[in-house]
Structure formats: C-alpha cells, structure tokens
MIVOTOR-267681 format. One record per residue: residue number from 0; residue in three letters; x negated, y negated, z of N, C-alpha, C in turn. Coordinates in Angstrom, 2 decimals. Example, Ala and Ser with C-alpha at 12.3 -4.5 7.8 and 13.67 -1.06 7.14 Angstrom:
! residues 2
+---------+------+---------+---------+---------+---------+---------+---------+---------+---------+---------+
| tordren | seba |     n_u |     n_v |     n_w |    ca_u |    ca_v |    ca_w |     c_u |     c_v |     c_w |
+---------+------+---------+---------+---------+---------+---------+---------+---------+---------+---------+
|       0 |  ALA |  -13.19 |    5.69 |    7.80 |  -12.30 |    4.50 |    7.80 |  -13.20 |    3.30 |    7.80 |
|       1 |  SER |  -12.85 |    2.25 |    7.08 |  -13.67 |    1.06 |    7.14 |  -12.90 |   -0.03 |    7.87 |
+---------+------+---------+---------+---------+---------+---------+---------+---------+---------+---------+
! end
This chain:
! residues 137
+---------+------+---------+---------+---------+---------+---------+---------+---------+---------+---------+
| tordren | seba |     n_u |     n_v |     n_w |    ca_u |    ca_v |    ca_w |     c_u |     c_v |     c_w |
+---------+------+---------+---------+---------+---------+---------+---------+---------+---------+---------+
|       0 |  MET |    3.29 |   14.41 |   -2.23 |    2.12 |   14.90 |   -1.58 |    1.30 |   16.19 |   -1.67 |
|       1 |  TYR |    0.20 |   16.17 |   -2.30 |   -0.41 |   17.51 |   -2.58 |   -1.12 |   18.18 |   -1.36 |
|       2 |  HIS |   -0.93 |   19.46 |   -1.51 |   -1.65 |   20.04 |   -0.41 |   -1.98 |   21.46 |   -0.89 |
|       3 |  GLU |   -3.35 |   21.10 |   -1.33 |   -4.45 |   22.30 |   -1.90 |   -4.91 |   23.01 |   -0.62 |
|       4 |  ASN |   -4.75 |   24.38 |   -1.00 |   -5.70 |   25.32 |    0.21 |   -7.24 |   25.16 |    0.37 |
|       5 |  HIS |   -7.92 |   24.75 |   -0.64 |   -9.43 |   24.34 |   -0.35 |   -9.66 |   23.19 |   -0.15 |
|       6 |  LYS |  -10.83 |   23.03 |    0.63 |  -11.57 |   21.52 |    0.83 |  -12.36 |   21.03 |   -0.49 |
|       7 |  PRO |  -12.16 |   19.80 |   -0.66 |  -12.59 |   19.48 |   -1.75 |  -14.42 |   19.58 |   -1.48 |
|       8 |  CYS |  -15.14 |   20.10 |   -2.61 |  -16.35 |   19.98 |   -2.35 |  -17.56 |   18.20 |   -2.31 |
|       9 |  LEU |  -18.51 |   18.29 |   -1.83 |  -18.86 |   17.20 |   -2.03 |  -18.96 |   16.41 |   -2.78 |
|      10 |  ILE |  -19.35 |   16.94 |   -4.17 |  -19.38 |   16.04 |   -5.78 |  -17.68 |   15.53 |   -5.86 |
|      11 |  GLU |  -16.67 |   16.45 |   -5.56 |  -15.63 |   15.60 |   -5.66 |  -15.21 |   14.56 |   -4.88 |
|      12 |  ARG |  -15.86 |   14.67 |   -3.37 |  -15.60 |   13.61 |   -2.72 |  -16.29 |   12.21 |   -2.98 |
|      13 |  VAL |  -17.29 |   12.87 |   -3.51 |  -18.30 |   11.06 |   -4.27 |  -17.80 |   10.43 |   -5.20 |
|      14 |  VAL |  -17.22 |   11.85 |   -6.45 |  -16.50 |   10.98 |   -7.27 |  -15.33 |   10.33 |   -7.04 |
|      15 |  ALA |  -14.84 |   10.65 |   -6.29 |  -13.51 |   10.00 |   -5.56 |  -13.83 |    8.67 |   -4.92 |
|      16 |  ALA |  -14.84 |    8.82 |   -4.16 |  -14.99 |    7.78 |   -3.56 |  -15.94 |    6.34 |   -4.30 |
|      17 |  LEU |  -16.50 |    7.06 |   -5.33 |  -17.14 |    6.02 |   -6.29 |  -15.94 |    5.58 |   -7.06 |
|      18 |  SER |  -15.17 |    6.24 |   -7.55 |  -13.99 |    5.69 |   -8.51 |  -13.53 |    4.72 |   -7.77 |
|      19 |  TYR |  -13.04 |    4.54 |   -6.73 |  -12.75 |    3.43 |   -5.97 |  -13.78 |    2.34 |   -6.07 |
|      20 |  LEU |  -14.77 |    2.56 |   -5.78 |  -15.94 |    1.22 |   -5.21 |  -16.15 |    0.78 |   -6.74 |
|      21 |  THR |  -15.69 |    1.37 |   -7.82 |  -16.35 |    1.11 |   -9.26 |  -15.12 |    0.92 |   -9.68 |
|      22 |  MET |  -14.00 |    0.47 |   -9.57 |  -12.55 |    0.25 |   -9.78 |  -12.20 |    1.24 |  -10.87 |
|      23 |  GLY |  -12.56 |    2.52 |  -10.68 |  -11.83 |    3.20 |  -11.51 |  -13.04 |    3.78 |  -12.56 |
|      24 |  PHE |  -14.16 |    3.30 |  -12.66 |  -15.07 |    3.39 |  -14.14 |  -15.59 |    4.86 |  -13.76 |
|      25 |  VAL |  -16.13 |    5.14 |  -12.48 |  -16.92 |    6.28 |  -12.42 |  -15.87 |    7.63 |  -12.60 |
|      26 |  GLY |  -14.47 |    7.22 |  -12.15 |  -13.61 |    8.51 |  -12.25 |  -13.30 |    8.33 |  -13.48 |
|      27 |  PHE |  -13.21 |    7.61 |  -14.46 |  -12.64 |    7.60 |  -16.02 |  -14.07 |    8.22 |  -16.72 |
|      28 |  ILE |  -15.13 |    8.02 |  -16.61 |  -16.22 |    8.77 |  -17.04 |  -16.30 |   10.30 |  -16.54 |
|      29 |  PHE |  -15.94 |   10.47 |  -15.30 |  -16.18 |   11.63 |  -14.96 |  -14.40 |   12.79 |  -15.64 |
|      30 |  LEU |  -13.63 |   11.99 |  -16.05 |  -12.65 |   12.55 |  -16.68 |  -12.93 |   13.09 |  -18.51 |
|      31 |  ILE |  -13.95 |   11.74 |  -18.46 |  -14.19 |   12.30 |  -20.23 |  -15.63 |   13.28 |  -20.09 |
|      32 |  ILE |  -16.28 |   13.48 |  -19.17 |  -17.40 |   14.68 |  -18.84 |  -16.38 |   16.00 |  -18.85 |
|      33 |  THR |  -15.38 |   15.89 |  -17.78 |  -14.45 |   16.92 |  -18.07 |  -13.79 |   17.64 |  -19.59 |
|      34 |  LEU |  -13.45 |   16.71 |  -20.32 |  -12.70 |   16.52 |  -21.54 |  -14.20 |   17.61 |  -22.04 |
|      35 |  ILE |  -15.12 |   16.77 |  -22.43 |  -16.25 |   17.54 |  -22.91 |  -16.61 |   18.62 |  -22.68 |
|      36 |  ARG |  -16.81 |   19.12 |  -21.39 |  -17.01 |   20.58 |  -21.07 |  -15.98 |   21.37 |  -20.79 |
|      37 |  ARG |  -14.52 |   20.75 |  -21.41 |  -13.31 |   21.78 |  -21.44 |  -13.10 |   22.48 |  -19.90 |
|      38 |  THR |  -13.68 |   21.69 |  -19.05 |  -12.80 |   21.96 |  -17.49 |  -11.59 |   21.24 |  -17.17 |
|      39 |  TYR |  -10.80 |   21.36 |  -15.99 |   -9.99 |   20.73 |  -15.37 |  -10.33 |   20.25 |  -13.87 |
|      40 |  PRO |  -10.20 |   19.01 |  -13.38 |  -10.49 |   18.31 |  -12.25 |   -9.94 |   19.10 |  -11.67 |
|      41 |  THR |   -9.82 |   19.02 |  -10.18 |   -8.90 |   19.50 |   -9.08 |   -7.88 |   18.50 |   -8.67 |
|      42 |  ASP |   -6.62 |   18.71 |   -8.31 |   -5.92 |   18.11 |   -7.91 |   -6.05 |   16.83 |   -7.16 |
|      43 |  PHE |   -7.07 |   17.32 |   -6.18 |   -7.94 |   16.25 |   -5.24 |   -8.16 |   14.81 |   -6.15 |
|      44 |  LEU |   -9.15 |   15.26 |   -7.25 |   -9.58 |   14.50 |   -8.06 |   -8.56 |   13.27 |   -8.88 |
|      45 |  LYS |   -8.09 |   14.25 |   -9.70 |   -6.85 |   13.48 |  -10.42 |   -6.19 |   12.74 |   -9.63 |
|      46 |  TYR |   -5.84 |   13.20 |   -8.54 |   -4.98 |   12.12 |   -7.24 |   -5.76 |   10.72 |   -7.17 |
|      47 |  HIS |   -7.25 |   10.91 |   -7.06 |   -7.91 |    9.74 |   -6.61 |   -8.35 |    8.78 |   -7.69 |
|      48 |  ILE |   -8.58 |    9.62 |   -8.88 |   -8.96 |    8.87 |   -9.93 |   -8.33 |    7.90 |  -10.71 |
|      49 |  PHE |   -6.64 |    8.71 |  -10.59 |   -5.88 |    7.59 |  -11.31 |   -5.32 |    6.76 |  -10.11 |
|      50 |  GLN |   -5.32 |    7.05 |   -9.02 |   -4.95 |    6.23 |   -8.19 |   -5.82 |    4.79 |   -7.95 |
|      51 |  SER |   -7.00 |    5.15 |   -8.79 |   -8.09 |    3.88 |   -8.59 |   -7.61 |    3.27 |   -9.86 |
|      52 |  ILE |   -7.77 |    3.97 |  -10.62 |   -7.26 |    3.57 |  -11.94 |   -5.94 |    2.65 |  -12.25 |
|      53 |  PHE |   -5.32 |    3.08 |  -11.67 |   -3.95 |    2.43 |  -11.55 |   -4.09 |    1.05 |  -10.64 |
|      54 |  ILE |   -4.95 |    0.88 |   -9.12 |   -4.89 |   -0.13 |   -8.30 |   -5.78 |   -1.06 |   -9.55 |
|      55 |  SER |   -6.59 |   -0.49 |  -10.08 |   -7.45 |   -1.57 |  -10.81 |   -6.78 |   -2.17 |  -11.91 |
|      56 |  ILE |   -5.65 |   -1.69 |  -12.77 |   -4.85 |   -2.40 |  -13.59 |   -3.75 |   -3.19 |  -13.01 |
|      57 |  GLY |   -3.08 |   -2.53 |  -11.80 |   -2.52 |   -3.51 |  -11.17 |   -3.04 |   -4.88 |  -10.60 |
|      58 |  TYR |   -4.61 |   -4.53 |  -10.16 |   -4.93 |   -6.11 |   -9.63 |   -5.38 |   -7.15 |  -10.99 |
|      59 |  VAL |   -5.73 |   -6.35 |  -11.96 |   -5.88 |   -7.30 |  -13.16 |   -4.63 |   -8.01 |  -13.41 |
|      60 |  LEU |   -3.75 |   -6.91 |  -13.82 |   -2.10 |   -7.60 |  -13.96 |   -1.46 |   -8.67 |  -13.27 |
|      61 |  LEU |   -1.71 |   -8.29 |  -11.76 |   -1.35 |   -9.15 |  -10.74 |   -2.34 |  -10.77 |  -10.84 |
|      62 |  CYS |   -3.48 |  -10.56 |  -10.77 |   -4.00 |  -11.77 |  -11.36 |   -3.76 |  -12.66 |  -12.89 |
|      63 |  LEU |   -3.68 |  -12.00 |  -13.59 |   -3.30 |  -12.70 |  -14.88 |   -1.54 |  -13.61 |  -14.49 |
|      64 |  VAL |   -0.90 |  -12.59 |  -14.00 |    0.56 |  -13.35 |  -13.56 |    0.57 |  -14.43 |  -13.07 |
|      65 |  LEU |   -0.59 |  -14.32 |  -11.54 |   -0.51 |  -15.21 |  -10.89 |   -1.38 |  -16.56 |  -11.60 |
|      66 |  GLY |   -2.20 |  -16.43 |  -12.26 |   -2.72 |  -17.14 |  -13.06 |   -2.05 |  -18.30 |  -13.97 |
|      67 |  PHE |   -0.86 |  -17.48 |  -14.81 |   -0.16 |  -18.22 |  -15.71 |    0.99 |  -18.55 |  -14.94 |
|      68 |  ILE |    1.52 |  -18.38 |  -13.50 |    2.53 |  -19.14 |  -12.78 |    1.87 |  -20.09 |  -12.32 |
|      69 |  LEU |    0.19 |  -20.28 |  -11.70 |   -0.16 |  -21.31 |  -11.23 |   -0.44 |  -22.40 |  -12.61 |
|      70 |  ASN |   -0.56 |  -21.92 |  -13.79 |   -0.56 |  -23.16 |  -14.84 |    0.59 |  -23.41 |  -15.09 |
|      71 |  LEU |    1.81 |  -22.95 |  -15.10 |    2.60 |  -23.39 |  -15.16 |    3.26 |  -24.53 |  -14.27 |
|      72 |  LEU |    2.88 |  -24.13 |  -13.21 |    3.13 |  -25.14 |  -11.67 |    2.30 |  -26.38 |  -12.13 |
|      73 |  SER |    1.50 |  -25.98 |  -12.71 |    0.68 |  -27.30 |  -12.70 |    0.90 |  -28.62 |  -13.38 |
|      74 |  PHE |    1.80 |  -28.19 |  -14.58 |    2.48 |  -29.22 |  -15.17 |    3.99 |  -29.82 |  -14.29 |
|      75 |  ILE |    4.61 |  -29.39 |  -13.19 |    5.74 |  -30.33 |  -12.71 |    4.91 |  -30.92 |  -11.79 |
|      76 |  PRO |    5.11 |  -31.94 |  -11.26 |    4.82 |  -33.15 |  -10.19 |    5.05 |  -32.78 |   -9.20 |
|      77 |  LEU |    4.26 |  -33.12 |   -8.40 |    4.52 |  -32.80 |   -7.14 |    4.07 |  -31.17 |   -6.47 |
|      78 |  ILE |    4.91 |  -30.13 |   -7.08 |    4.84 |  -28.92 |   -6.99 |    3.16 |  -28.39 |   -7.48 |
|      79 |  ASN |    2.68 |  -29.13 |   -8.18 |    1.22 |  -28.88 |   -8.71 |    0.27 |  -28.91 |   -7.75 |
|      80 |  ILE |    0.81 |  -30.21 |   -6.85 |   -0.69 |  -30.47 |   -5.59 |   -0.22 |  -29.38 |   -4.67 |
|      81 |  LEU |    0.90 |  -28.89 |   -4.28 |    1.41 |  -27.60 |   -3.67 |    0.73 |  -26.49 |   -4.00 |
|      82 |  ALA |    1.23 |  -26.23 |   -5.32 |    0.36 |  -24.92 |   -5.67 |   -1.04 |  -25.09 |   -5.87 |
|      83 |  ALA |   -1.77 |  -25.95 |   -6.05 |   -3.31 |  -26.20 |   -6.35 |   -3.47 |  -26.00 |   -4.62 |
|      84 |  GLN |   -3.06 |  -26.35 |   -3.70 |   -3.45 |  -26.00 |   -2.54 |   -3.27 |  -24.87 |   -1.91 |
|      85 |  ILE |   -2.39 |  -24.33 |   -2.35 |   -2.41 |  -22.82 |   -2.01 |   -3.26 |  -21.89 |   -2.45 |
|      86 |  ALA |   -3.16 |  -22.39 |   -3.61 |   -4.49 |  -21.31 |   -4.59 |   -5.75 |  -21.60 |   -3.91 |
|      87 |  LEU |   -5.79 |  -22.89 |   -3.42 |   -7.63 |  -23.64 |   -2.74 |   -7.54 |  -22.70 |   -1.45 |
|      88 |  PHE |   -6.52 |  -22.39 |   -0.67 |   -6.34 |  -21.82 |    0.12 |   -7.08 |  -20.08 |    0.46 |
|      89 |  PHE |   -6.18 |  -19.69 |   -0.64 |   -6.41 |  -18.47 |   -0.66 |   -7.70 |  -18.12 |   -1.54 |
|      90 |  ASN |   -8.41 |  -18.56 |   -2.18 |   -9.52 |  -18.63 |   -2.83 |  -11.00 |  -19.53 |   -2.06 |
|      91 |  SER |  -10.37 |  -19.87 |   -1.28 |  -11.99 |  -20.70 |   -0.61 |  -12.48 |  -19.58 |    0.31 |
|      92 |  PRO |  -13.96 |  -19.86 |    0.49 |  -14.75 |  -18.79 |    1.42 |  -14.35 |  -18.97 |    2.75 |
|      93 |  PHE |  -14.14 |  -17.28 |    2.83 |  -13.45 |  -17.12 |    4.23 |  -14.69 |  -16.35 |    5.16 |
|      94 |  ILE |  -14.89 |  -15.06 |    4.67 |  -15.99 |  -14.44 |    5.19 |  -17.06 |  -14.41 |    4.57 |
|      95 |  PHE |  -18.34 |  -14.29 |    5.02 |  -19.62 |  -14.33 |    4.19 |  -19.45 |  -14.71 |    2.77 |
|      96 |  GLY |  -18.75 |  -15.72 |    2.38 |  -18.73 |  -16.23 |    1.01 |  -17.40 |  -15.62 |    0.32 |
|      97 |  TYR |  -16.53 |  -14.85 |    0.91 |  -15.87 |  -13.90 |    0.14 |  -14.46 |  -14.36 |    0.21 |
|      98 |  SER |  -13.32 |  -14.73 |   -0.45 |  -11.92 |  -15.51 |    0.04 |  -11.06 |  -14.60 |    0.41 |
|      99 |  ILE |  -10.20 |  -15.06 |    0.82 |   -8.96 |  -14.10 |    1.72 |   -8.96 |  -12.92 |    0.73 |
|     100 |  ILE |   -8.70 |  -13.36 |   -0.51 |   -7.75 |  -12.04 |   -1.41 |   -9.06 |  -11.40 |   -1.86 |
|     101 |  GLN |  -10.02 |  -11.91 |   -1.94 |  -11.15 |  -10.58 |   -2.11 |  -11.39 |   -9.94 |   -1.01 |
|     102 |  THR |  -11.59 |  -10.34 |    0.48 |  -11.99 |   -9.36 |    1.51 |  -10.60 |   -8.66 |    1.59 |
|     103 |  ALA |   -9.81 |   -9.08 |    1.56 |   -8.42 |   -8.23 |    1.58 |   -8.67 |   -6.64 |    0.37 |
|     104 |  ILE |   -8.93 |   -7.40 |   -0.86 |   -9.42 |   -6.07 |   -1.74 |  -10.53 |   -5.33 |   -1.10 |
|     105 |  TYR |  -11.22 |   -5.80 |   -0.95 |  -12.43 |   -5.07 |   -0.18 |  -12.31 |   -3.91 |    0.74 |
|     106 |  ILE |  -11.20 |   -4.64 |    1.71 |  -11.10 |   -3.65 |    2.80 |  -10.25 |   -2.62 |    2.34 |
|     107 |  LEU |   -9.43 |   -2.87 |    1.08 |   -8.77 |   -1.74 |    1.00 |   -9.47 |   -0.59 |   -0.06 |
|     108 |  LEU |  -10.50 |   -1.44 |   -0.69 |  -11.31 |   -0.34 |   -1.74 |  -11.97 |    0.72 |   -0.30 |
|     109 |  PHE |  -12.81 |   -0.07 |    0.66 |  -13.67 |    0.63 |    1.20 |  -12.46 |    1.65 |    2.09 |
|     110 |  TYR |  -11.71 |    1.21 |    2.93 |  -10.87 |    2.08 |    3.00 |  -10.69 |    3.35 |    2.39 |
|     111 |  LEU |  -10.09 |    3.20 |    1.23 |   -9.77 |    4.39 |    0.02 |  -10.98 |    4.85 |   -0.07 |
|     112 |  ALA |  -12.52 |    4.23 |   -0.23 |  -13.45 |    4.97 |   -0.62 |  -13.59 |    6.35 |    0.54 |
|     113 |  ILE |  -13.66 |    5.58 |    2.03 |  -14.03 |    6.18 |    2.80 |  -13.01 |    7.26 |    3.15 |
|     114 |  THR |  -11.66 |    7.30 |    3.06 |  -11.05 |    8.34 |    3.36 |  -10.84 |    9.58 |    2.26 |
|     115 |  SER |  -11.22 |    9.22 |    0.85 |  -11.52 |    9.81 |   -0.09 |  -12.68 |   10.70 |   -0.08 |
|     116 |  PHE |  -13.92 |   10.24 |    0.74 |  -15.17 |   10.41 |    0.71 |  -14.62 |   11.84 |    2.08 |
|     117 |  MET |  -13.96 |   11.68 |    2.93 |  -13.61 |   12.37 |    4.21 |  -12.68 |   13.51 |    3.77 |
|     118 |  GLY |  -12.41 |   13.47 |    2.42 |  -11.54 |   14.22 |    1.90 |   -9.86 |   14.50 |    2.05 |
|     119 |  LEU |   -9.72 |   13.45 |    2.43 |   -8.00 |   13.25 |    2.73 |   -7.61 |   12.61 |    1.55 |
|     120 |  TYR |   -6.00 |   12.44 |    1.29 |   -5.31 |   11.82 |    0.61 |   -5.05 |   10.58 |    0.84 |
|     121 |  SER |   -5.56 |    9.18 |    0.57 |   -5.36 |    7.88 |    1.49 |   -4.13 |    7.72 |    0.51 |
|     122 |  ARG |   -3.06 |    7.26 |    1.30 |   -1.87 |    6.41 |    1.00 |   -1.53 |    5.53 |    0.75 |
|     123 |  ILE |   -1.04 |    4.76 |   -0.12 |   -0.64 |    3.04 |   -0.19 |    0.75 |    3.37 |   -0.95 |
|     124 |  PRO |    1.85 |    2.90 |   -0.06 |    3.13 |    2.82 |   -0.11 |    3.31 |    2.38 |   -1.83 |
|     125 |  TRP |    4.28 |    2.94 |   -2.37 |    4.61 |    2.68 |   -3.68 |    3.72 |    3.25 |   -4.94 |
|     126 |  VAL |    2.57 |    2.84 |   -4.79 |    1.33 |    3.29 |   -5.77 |    1.41 |    5.04 |   -5.87 |
|     127 |  SER |    1.31 |    5.19 |   -4.26 |    0.78 |    6.89 |   -4.21 |    1.78 |    7.41 |   -4.58 |
|     128 |  GLU |    3.27 |    6.96 |   -4.46 |    4.14 |    7.68 |   -4.66 |    4.41 |    7.75 |   -6.17 |
|     129 |  ILE |    4.07 |    6.74 |   -7.03 |    3.95 |    6.87 |   -8.39 |    2.96 |    7.96 |   -9.13 |
|     130 |  ILE |    1.83 |    7.99 |   -8.72 |    0.95 |    8.92 |   -8.62 |    1.08 |   10.47 |   -8.21 |
|     131 |  ASP |    1.62 |   10.77 |   -7.42 |    2.45 |   11.96 |   -7.06 |    3.36 |   12.47 |   -8.19 |
|     132 |  GLN |    4.38 |   11.43 |   -8.47 |    5.19 |   12.09 |   -9.65 |    4.85 |   12.37 |  -10.91 |
|     133 |  ASN |    3.79 |   11.77 |  -11.26 |    2.94 |   11.71 |  -12.28 |    1.64 |   12.54 |  -12.68 |
|     134 |  ILE |    1.36 |   13.15 |  -11.56 |    0.03 |   13.82 |  -11.66 |    0.43 |   15.21 |  -11.11 |
|     135 |  ARG |    1.44 |   15.22 |  -10.31 |    1.97 |   16.85 |   -9.52 |    1.74 |   18.02 |  -11.08 |
|     136 |  PRO |    1.32 |   19.04 |  -10.47 |    1.49 |   19.90 |  -11.62 |    2.65 |   20.53 |  -12.05 |
+---------+------+---------+---------+---------+---------+---------+---------+---------+---------+---------+
! end
C-alpha cells in the first residue's frame, strides 16, 4: 500500500474519480497528456488510473468468458434451460431498469470514485495487490 506524505490536489482527485466513472478512459488520456508534457503522474494517480483500467479489462474479459460458457451450455439439453434461466435472472431489470450485475458494477464504480475523490486509496482484494506490486516505484 502506498503512503505518500502529501495529500492529492483537487485535479488529481478529480482525474482519479473520473477514471473510474469512465472505465479508465479519462485516466488513459491523462497518462498520454503526461507523456506529451514529459511529466510524471503521482503515485496516487498511477494507482487509481491503473486500477480503473485493470477493472475495466477484467470486466470485459469476464463478460466474454461467461458469454462463451453460456453459448456452450446452450447446446446441452436440459442444462440449456437452466443456464438460460440463470442468465435471465441476473440480466433482468432489478433497480431503475438496471440488472443485478449492472447494479453491482455501478455500486463498485461509485464507491471507487467517491473514495478516490476523497483522496483515499480504495482497496479491492486481489486487484489492489496486483496494482501495488506492479506500480510501486
């Protein structure tokens, strides 16, 4: 876990929060801008930008793998009905028209955005440990 002596400034906290809310896009653009300007982002920004990008890539990969598994299960008699019912349950409207999966993802992203805007290092088991190992100077 990082322990910086200075508190992140407002622009760092805003970029970190927007990075989560845009699934890493704002953070990626900010990294490109820092490369062009030949400056280095702080450890706080690197941590949150890379964590948001890692979560986004993980979410996309998880959706692809689950979609592939559901397609395979659709060819097996009786199991295809069960798999379709489970997929329907998790993807049917739950709160304000969002499915259970979408609601869980939005809650996680809002939690990460709020804690990063507060200047904190939000921790997600396994993901934050990977970020710590690879971003630490």
